[in-house]
N, C-alpha and C positions, 0 to 999 in steps of 0.2 A: 958637373953640375947636379944630376938630378939623382947618380949615383952618391955623391955628399950629402944631400939631403935624407937619401932614405936612409943610409949610414949612420946620419946623427941620429935617425927614430928608433934605429936596431938599439945604437949604445945608449938609447934612456933607458928602453925596456930592458936592458940586460942590469940596467942597475935595482931591478922587479921593483917599479912607481906603481903605486897602491892603485889600478885601473879597478879593477871588483868592486871597489864598496864603491863605485855610479851606480852601478847597476842592481849590487846588490842592498836588501833591505837594513842590515844593521850598519849603523853607518857611523855609529859612535868606537867601530870595534877601532879602529886608527886615533880616538881621538874622543876628548873629552868634553863635556860642555861645563862651559860659565857662564850663560846663564839659564839654569835649566828651568826655574820657576819663572821668572822676572817679566813673561809676556801673560801669564793666569792674575787673576784677582786675587785666589787665596794662595797666601804664602806668610810663614813667620822672614820677619828681617835679618834672623839669626842665617837662615839656610841662605841668604844670595850669597853669591861666590863674591868680594869683590875685587878690585888689582893688585891686593896687597898679597892677596892670593894664589893670584897668576904665574905657572911654573912653565914656561918657554917650553922645555923638553921634561915632563915630569916621570914618563914612567915607559917603556920598550914601544908599548903600542903608539904613544903619543911620537916618539922616536922616533920609529919607522915612517908617520904620515907625515912628521916634520921634512925629515931626511928628501923621500920619494917625492911628493911635492914640489920642496924645495929645487929638488933635481929635476924633476920635469919642467917648472915653468923655465928653469934656464933653456933649457932645449931647446924650449918653444923660441925662446927668445935669438939662442945662435941660427935656431933654423928661418927663422922669421925675418933674418940681416940677409942670411944666403938668400932665401926668396930675393929679395929687394935689389939686391945684383946681380940675380940669376937675370930675374924681369926685368929691368933697364937693360943689361946689354942685350938681351934677343928682341927686346922690342927695339930697339936702337939699331941694332944689324937688321932689322926688315922693314926701317923706313918709315915707322912707323909715325901718326904726329904727335905733335908736342904733349899733349894729353894722355897718352895712351902710353907714354913713352916716361913721363914724371909723376903721374896721379899715383896709378898701381903701388909702383916701390917705395911714395912716400907714407901711405897706408902703412907697410911694412915696416918699415922703420920705425911710425908712432907702435907698433904694435909688441917691435923688437924691446921698445924703452919702457912698455908697460908690463910687460912680462916680466923685466928682471927687477921692477921695483918691487913687484908682485914676488917675486924669488926671497925678499928681504921680507914685505912684511909676514909670507911663514916664516919666517926664520925668528920673527917677532914678536910672533903673534899677533901678529894685527889684521886678519882675513875677515873677522867679526864688523869691522869699522865700515860705515856710510863708504869711505874714499875706494878699500877695496872690495868691496861689493858690487859698484859701481863701474868700478875697473871690469872687475872678471864677466857680467855681465855684457859689458860694452863689448867686449872684446871679442865675447862667446858669439854674439848674433854679427859681429863685424864677421868671423868665421864664417858663422853658417850664411851668408847673404854670397860671400865671397863664395866659398865651393859650392852653392845655387848657379853660377855663373861661372864657374867651370864647367861643370857639368851641362849644363843647357847649347853650352857652345859649342859649332859646330864649323870645321871638325876640331875632335874632343885633342886639347895640342895642350892639355893641364894638368898632366897626371900626379908630377912630383909637386906643383901651385895645392893639387886637391888632396893629397898625402898628406902635408904638411897645416892645410886647416880642420881636417878631421882630426887630428891629432889636441891640433891647438882650442878645438872647442869641449873635447874632453878632458881634458888639464882645464880651461878656463872652470866652464860647469861645475864639475868638482869643487873648484873652488870657491865657486859661488853659493853649492849648496852648504859647505861646509862652513861658513862665515854665515847665511841666513839661519844655521840651526843654533846661532850664539857658539860656537866648537871653539874653545880655546886652551887647550893642551894643560888642563888642569887636574891635580894629584887622584879628583870627584870622576875615576872614570866609569862609565854606565853603555848597555849595551842596548838603548833606547833603540826606534827607529827611526826613519826620517819623519819628520811632521811637514806633511804639505801644508799645512794650514799657516805654520811660519814660511816660509817660500816667498806664500802669496801676501801675506802678511809685509816681508821685504820690500817685497819689487812696488805694494802700495805704497809706503814711506819712500823707497825712490822715490814715486813721481810727483809726490807732494814735498818732501823735501827739495826736487826739481823745482816745485812751482813756485814755492818757499824762496829758494835765493835767487830765482830771476825776475821775483817782484821785491823784494827788502833788501837792506844795504845800500842804496845808491849814494849813497857822503864817500862812500872808497869807489867811486868808480877809476876814480886816477890809475888805480893801480887793475880791475877786475873789469875796465871796459870790453878789451878785446874778446875777454871770454863771454859775455853775453852777448856781443854782437855775433860771435862766431857759432854761439849755441843759436841764439835765433835765426841766420840764417841757415844752417842744417839744418832746422826742423822746417824750414822751406822747401830745403832741398827735398826733403824727405818724402814730404806732402805734392812738389811736382813733379817726382818721377812716381810715386804712387800712380799719378793719375794721368802719366802718360803710358804707363804699361797700361792701363785701364781702359785707355781712351783708343791706344792701337794694337791691343790685345798680344797674345803669346805667337804670334805667327811667324817671325824675322827674328832666330835663334839669335844673332849680334846685337841686333837692338833689344832686347830681352837681355842676353849675357853682359850690355854695357850697363842698362839702368841696373842690374841687382849687383853691380861690381859698383857702382854712384851710391847708393842703396848704404852697401857698407861702409865704404870711408866716408858716407852723411855722418852713419852711427859714432863711429868712434873717434873720431874729431867732435862731435857732440858729445861724447859721453866724457872726454878729455875737457872740454870747454867748462863746462857743469863742475866738474873736479875740483879744476883750477878756481869757478866762481865761488865757488864751497867755501874752496882755503881760504880766497882774497879779504871773503867776508869776514872771517877768524883772524883774519892778520898772517896767517899761516904758509903764502906765499916763498917764505926764503928757506923753509923745509926741502932738504933732499931731493926727494920725490916730489913735488911740486916745480920745483926747480928743471927737475929731469923731464918732466912731464910740456912742462912749459917750451922747453929750447925742442921736443917732439914735436908739439902743436906748432910751433913756429917752421919748421921742414916742411909738415904737410901742406900750412898756410901758404908759402912761398911755391912752394909746385904750382900750385893753381893761379902765379900772376902770367907765366908765358902761355900756357893753353890760351886761357883770355885772354890776352891781347889778340894773339893769334888768333881767335875767333871771332875777333871787332867787341868784346865784351871790355873795352879800355876800363871805364867805373870797377867795375869786376874784377879786374886786375890791379887797379890802384886798393883800393878794399882790401884786397888779397895781401898786398902789399905792406900796407900800413897796420894791421893785424899780428901777420909775420915780425913785423920790428919792434913792435910792441909787445908779444908774449917771446920775441929773444931777449927783450931788455931784463924781463920778468925773472928770468932764468939766468943772469948773467947774476942776480943777489945772492950772496954767500956770506949765510949766516953758519949758527948750532943746525944739527940734522932736528927730523924729525922721526 
């Protein structure tokens, strides 16, 4: 399994995936800017790029970006799925607890689904939307915490898992940077550099949108209640784990590793719930991306049921089961694509 994971990474590199722009300054070497002046006060209306002017593959440079980034996301999806299977089999053979057997693979399955939808977003010039920027930053943070969990564990047994998450971080972080720049593969190519201010503005906007989404549109709770509750519980979980790390310190590598794994899962589940709550507020849960994300979230929530009951937390198990069923039911809606 380890050889398979490393071979998939090597295969992706053979496609000449454009990782270099992540560490180089001229980001727009591979793509054009769709909102070049929209965030500045002094501009003429005629200079703003409209949706009608957006061309998914306009030049050889933008085509290289679309092909490379799409293959990168696809590889991450395959790697995450393979890692889920490998983690489940390895921990089951070692006789680990239900939590250690079910929760890590569930996180990897959700990651695989997110990466697959990001692949589609890249091919349809949607990385600049709030949905995909949130998913990109969420999965980058998830892989960062999970990678840290692998690295601090002793003895170090997660070489293949660590390699997968390093690759995931590069792909997701680059996709987020591209989205934050407002880049959307237009005919108006430029060689401007990355603007850190846009990254800060995008991150602040994401936090503002999260607060707005979680404190409004309560008239649609019949569809969005599983996502609202899941998001709030994940925030409580993050605060709890950080408090536990601060209280007990970094003395025990196994304890720190466990909490870092937990933080990563809370982040990816919470970000998914945030995206789905926002989609529900806009009446778009029927879209393909959101149905797939609902299904992945249902898997992640269902994985908490047995560990919670086994640990004597029956109420948590019941809540997780109810939220999983509700999310799965929303995933069954089949109408037009988004």
